[in-house]
N, C-alpha and C positions, 0 to 999 in steps of 0.2 A: 788354634795355634798356641803352643806353649810360650810362656813368658821367658825371656832370656835368663832370669835368675833361677828358673825351675830347671834349667839345663846346665847349671854351673858345674865345673869340673869337680870331682870328689875331693881333690887336695885343697881347693879353695873353700869348699863347703866345710871341711874339717878344720881348716885354719881359722875360719870365721866363727866356728861353733863355740858357744859358751855353756851349753846344756845338752849333754849326751848321756844317755843311760841305756842299759839293757833292762827291760822291764816286762813283767808278765801282766796280761790283761786279766783282772780279777772280777770285773762286772761290766755290764753294758745296760744302760737305762735309756729307753726311747725318750725322745723329747716330744711330748704330746702336742706341744704348741708349734712344732716344726716337723711335720711328717717326713719320715725317712732319715732324720737326723738322730744320732745317738751320742750319749755321754759315756765315754769309756774311762774306767778307773783302773790305774796301773799301780802295781807294787814294784818298786825298784829292786832289782836282783843284783845289779853291779852298776855303780856310778863311774863313768869315765871322766866327766868334767861337769862342773856346775854345782848348784845348791845341794846340800846334804839331805834334802827331803826324802822321806821314805816312800811317799806315794804321790801321784799326780793324776790329773784327768785331762782328756782331750776330747773335743767334740768333733764328730765325723759322721760318716754315712753308715747305714746298716751294711753288714758284710755282703760283698758281691762274690760272684763265682770265679772271677778271673784274678782276684788279688791274693789267692791262697797259694803262694809259691815262694820258694827260697832260691830259685834259680840253681838248683843242685848245689846247695850250700854256697851260692854266689860264685861258683866256678864257671857257670855258663857265660860265654862271650857276650850274649845279648844284654846281660846286666851291666857290663862295663862299657857299652856303647853310649854315645850321647843320648840322653833321654831314657837310659835304662833304669829300672826300678819297678817295684810292684804297684805303686799307686799311679793313678791317672788323673787327668783334669776333666772337669765337666764343661758344659757349653759356655760358662762365663770365664774359662781359663783358670779357675781356682782349683787347688788341690784340696780334696776332701778325703782324708784317710779313712780306712775301715780296718777293723780288727776282728779277731775271733777270740772269745773268752777261753782262757786256759793256755793260749799260745804266748810265746815270748818274742819281743821285738827289740831291735836296736833303734832307739828313738832320738832323733835330733829335734828338740823342741823350739829351737830358735830359727831365725831367718838366716840365709834364704831357705825357704821350704822347697825341697826338690822331690823328684820321683824316688830318690833313694833315702828320704828322711825317715821312713817307717818300715824298715825291712825285718821280716820274720827271721829269727835265729832258731833253727830246730834243735831241740834237746839241749837247752843251755845247761852246761855243767863245766867242770874244770877243764874239759877237753875242747869245748866249743871253739875257742880261739884257734886251736890247731886244725879244726875241721872247717869252720866257716871262713871263707876267704874275705868277705866284707868286714866281719868283726875283727879278724886279725889285722886287716889293713887299717882300719880306724884306730884300733888300739896302739899299733906301732906309731902312727903319726901324732896321736894325742900325747904320748910320752916324750916326744922331742922337745 
């Protein structure tokens, strides 16, 4: 059963966020002392809010087969429903994100961590905000 904070409304998540970036995964290194765990290194492509760092890392799981989706550039109704998003929880109800090297994600690095905190943004370029509904939604609310 998901924790209440994992299902927070997107507007609340955005309002609480202090560290949001569009970032590309540039490497993934297995944690040999924790099988199945991976350290992902990201290169910031666009900073929406937060520190001006150029890179960061996130610990997560090895990529799974069900997490490689953009929900049709986040236009799919399923993404916008409560609990929508590409990441899931494990048996301890914790979110353990996974990523694919070379892909770009809209990353919320602060709490609350939700199912929408690590969304893939396909083909990030100057037009992505016009194409990807989640990225456009977040950018519009961060500017307020």
